C-alpha positions as CSV (number, residue, x, y, z in Angstrom):
1,M,115.3,116.8,98.1
2,P,114.1,118.3,94.0
3,G,110.5,118.1,95.7
4,K,111.5,120.3,98.6
5,A,113.3,123.0,95.9
6,S,110.2,123.3,93.5
7,T,108.0,123.6,96.6
8,N,110.0,126.9,97.7
9,I,110.3,128.3,94.2
10,T,106.4,127.9,93.6
11,L,105.9,129.3,97.5
12,I,108.1,132.1,96.5
13,A,106.6,132.9,93.0
14,L,103.2,132.5,94.6
15,G,103.9,135.4,96.9
16,A,105.4,137.5,94.4
17,L,102.1,137.3,92.2
18,S,99.9,137.9,95.4
19,L,102.2,141.1,96.0
20,A,101.7,142.4,92.2
21,M,97.8,141.9,92.3
22,V,97.6,143.6,95.9
23,A,99.8,146.5,94.3
24,L,97.5,146.7,91.4
25,S,94.2,146.7,92.8
26,Y,95.2,148.9,95.4
27,G,94.7,152.3,92.9
28,S,92.3,150.8,90.6
29,D,89.5,152.5,92.3
30,E,91.0,156.1,92.1
31,P,89.9,158.5,89.6
32,D,91.9,159.4,87.1
33,V,92.1,163.4,87.1
34,T,93.9,165.5,84.6
35,A,95.2,168.7,85.3
36,D,95.9,171.7,82.8
37,C,98.2,174.4,83.7
38,V,96.2,177.6,83.2
39,E,96.5,181.3,83.0
40,Q,92.7,183.1,84.2
41,Q,92.2,185.5,81.3
42,S,90.6,189.4,81.6
43,D,87.1,187.8,80.5
44,G,87.5,185.1,83.4
45,S,88.1,182.3,80.9
46,Y,91.4,179.7,81.7
47,L,93.9,179.6,78.8
48,A,96.2,176.6,78.7
49,V,99.7,177.4,78.8
50,E,103.3,174.7,79.4
51,D,103.2,173.1,82.4
52,G,106.6,174.8,83.4
53,Y,105.0,178.1,84.4
54,C,103.2,176.1,87.1
55,G,105.7,174.1,88.6
56,A,104.4,172.1,91.7
57,G,102.2,174.3,92.9
58,G,101.4,177.2,90.5
59,G,103.6,180.6,90.1
60,T,104.5,183.3,88.4
61,H,105.9,183.8,85.1
62,G,106.2,187.0,83.1
63,G,103.9,188.9,85.0
64,G,101.0,186.7,84.6
65,A,99.6,184.2,87.5
66,F,99.7,180.5,86.6
67,I,97.1,177.8,88.1
68,W,96.8,174.2,88.1
69,L,92.8,173.2,86.9
70,Y,91.9,170.0,87.7
71,G,89.3,167.9,85.6
72,G,88.6,170.4,82.4
73,S,88.2,169.7,79.1
74,R,90.3,171.8,76.2
75,N,88.8,173.2,73.7
76,S,89.6,173.6,70.2
77,D,91.0,177.4,71.1
78,G,93.4,176.0,73.9
79,R,90.8,177.6,77.0
80,I,89.7,174.8,79.7
81,T,85.5,174.9,80.6
82,G,84.5,173.1,83.1
83,G,87.4,171.7,86.4
84,S,87.9,173.2,89.2
85,I,90.7,175.1,90.8
86,S,90.8,172.7,94.0
87,R,93.0,169.6,94.0
88,P,91.3,166.4,94.4
89,P,91.9,164.7,97.7
90,K,92.1,161.2,95.8
91,G,93.1,160.0,92.6
92,N,95.8,159.8,89.9
93,I,96.5,163.5,88.5
94,S,98.8,164.1,85.1
95,T,98.6,166.6,82.8
96,R,97.6,166.3,79.3
97,S,101.3,166.1,78.2
98,G,102.1,163.2,80.2
99,T,103.6,164.3,83.5
100,V,102.2,162.8,86.5
101,I,101.7,165.3,89.5
102,R,100.1,162.4,92.0
103,G,99.6,158.7,91.7
104,G,100.7,156.4,89.2
105,I,104.1,154.3,88.7
106,G,106.9,156.8,89.9
107,G,104.5,159.4,90.3
108,H,105.2,161.7,93.1
109,G,102.9,163.5,95.6
110,G,103.1,166.6,96.9
111,G,101.4,169.3,98.7
112,G,99.2,171.9,96.7
113,S,95.3,173.0,97.6
């Protein structure tokens, strides 16, 4: 009966490998988006601040209003150009500091605009 045991092990290994490949291919076509917690300045520009000011969906702290800006580029002066305040409907979203907002391994979904 040694042949039956090795067949079972092979089938289990193939099943596990198939599941892993499906899991990896599932999110591979989703775009990766960077989110920055920002405070809009009086000149209309957005200045990057610590992620904690935005929390899960934005907020206020010390009299300032803070929002997530998705897909922008960070300049050397800490200002974010481009991007959108609208949360992308699909894709993996993480901050520049590495916090996963949605998607990725161990990420969490959540509401938001």
